[in-house]
Each structure stands twice: as structure tokens, then as C-alpha cells.
C-alpha positions in Angstrom: -19.4 0.2 8.2 -16.1 1.0 5.8 -13.5 -1.5 4.6 -10.3 -1.0 4.6 -8.1 -1.8 1.9 -4.3 -2.4 1.8 -2.7 -1.5 -2.1 0.9 -2.5 -2.5 3.0 -0.3 -4.7 5.9 0.8 -5.6 7.6 4.4 -5.4 7.4 4.4 -9.2 3.5 2.9 -8.7 2.7 5.6 -6.0 4.1 8.6 -8.4 2.0 6.9 -11.0 -1.3 7.2 -8.4 -0.4 10.0 -7.6 -0.6 12.1 -11.2 -3.3 9.8 -12.5 -5.6 10.6 -8.7 -6.5 6.8 -8.4 -4.5 3.5 -8.5 -6.7 0.2 -9.6 -7.5 -3.0 -7.5 -5.4 -5.5 -8.6 -5.2 -9.3 -7.3 -3.1 -8.1 -4.7 -4.7 -5.8 -3.1 -5.4 -6.9 0.4 -8.7 -6.4 2.7 -8.3 -6.3 6.5 -10.0 -9.2 8.1 -11.5 -7.1 10.7 -10.7 -4.0 12.2 -8.5 -4.9 15.0 -4.8 -4.3 15.9 -3.8 -7.2 14.8 -5.9 -7.7 11.9 -4.8 -5.0 10.3 -0.9 -5.3 10.7 -1.4 -8.9 9.2 -2.8 -7.2 6.4 -0.3 -4.4 6.0 2.5 -7.1 5.9 0.7 -9.3 3.4 0.5 -6.3 1.1 4.2 -5.5 1.9 5.3 -9.0 1.0 3.2 -8.3 -2.2 5.3 -5.2 -3.1 8.4 -6.8 -2.4 7.6 -9.4 -5.1 6.8 -6.0 -7.5 10.2 -4.0 -7.0 11.8 -7.5 -8.6 14.7 -5.9 -6.5 16.1 -3.7 -4.7 14.1 -0.4 -3.9 11.3 0.7 -1.3 8.3 -1.4 -0.5 5.2 0.9 -0.6 1.7 0.0 0.7 -1.6 2.8 0.6 -4.6 2.2 2.8 -7.4 3.5 1.4 -10.8 3.0 3.1 -14.0 2.0 1.1 -17.7 1.9 1.4 -17.6 -1.7 0.3 -14.9 -5.0 -0.7 -13.8 -3.5 -3.5 -13.3 -5.9 -7.0 -10.6 -6.8 -9.3 -10.8 -3.8 -12.0 -12.4 -1.3 -9.5 -9.9 1.6 -8.9 -9.6 3.7 -5.9 -9.8 7.3 -5.9 -6.9 9.3 -4.1 -9.4 11.2 -2.1 -10.0 7.2 -0.4 -6.4 7.0 0.8 -6.2 7.6 4.8 -2.2 6.4 4.8 0.9 5.4 3.1 3.1 3.1 4.6 6.4 3.0 2.7 10.3 2.0 3.6 12.0 5.3 4.2 15.1 3.8 1.8 16.0 1.5 -1.0 16.3 -1.8 1.1 18.8 -4.8 -0.8 17.3 -7.6 -2.1 17.4 -9.7 0.8 16.7 -7.5 3.4 14.5 -8.7 6.5 10.6 -9.1 5.3 9.5 -8.6 8.2 11.0 -4.8 8.8 8.4 -2.7 9.7 7.5 0.0 7.0 7.1 4.0 7.9 3.7 5.7 8.1 3.3 8.7 6.1 0.1 11.2 5.7 -1.5 11.8 2.1 -0.5 15.1 2.2 3.5 13.5 2.0 3.2 11.7 -0.9 5.2 13.4 -3.8 7.8 13.6 -1.3 8.5 10.4 -0.9 9.1 10.0 -4.9 
């Protein structure tokens, strides 16, 4: 069984992930409670809220979705090959934007085109 995790990032952090080939697991990493559509959406939106906090201003929220063999621990790194999708705002959003606005879906191969 795999565990789906949602990592809140910014465009700059996504570029770092792409360059280094891995991203750290942080306290903001969200693990889906179950694999239902509602559980995954809740995890995605929780990670999107955390991404907003990382921005601390206008910008694009980014959530990277990875599948792991087991639940991650803070301090681990997740290799790029474990990433299965990226959700991001298609353009910069103002600070007062609707926090419930959905993110666009991107395939892993599209990561270099996002920054």
C-alpha cells in the first residue's frame, strides 16, 4: 500500500526541487487520511493553505503530490521520482485571493515550464 503525501511549496522551492532532484519532508507536509476523493482533496487544500503561508505575499501556491511506501518523517527527503503530480496556481494571485480557489493540475514532466 502506498501513502500519498502533499508537500506545500512555492515556485522558487519547486525550482529547487527540480534542480536538486529531491525535497525535504517538513512539518507542513500533509498525509492524506485515506485514499478517498474527499480525503485527498482535504489534504490538497490543507497543503495549499500552508503554501499560502510560505508565500507571505502575492504569488503562486504549489502543492507537490508524492507516493511513498510508508508515512514520511520530518527530516526525510523525497526524490523527484516519487512525485506523481503538481498542483499550482496558473498565475500569481493577490494576497486577498479566495483561499478555497482550486489549483490547476500539472504532470511531473511539466515542472520545468512552471517557473
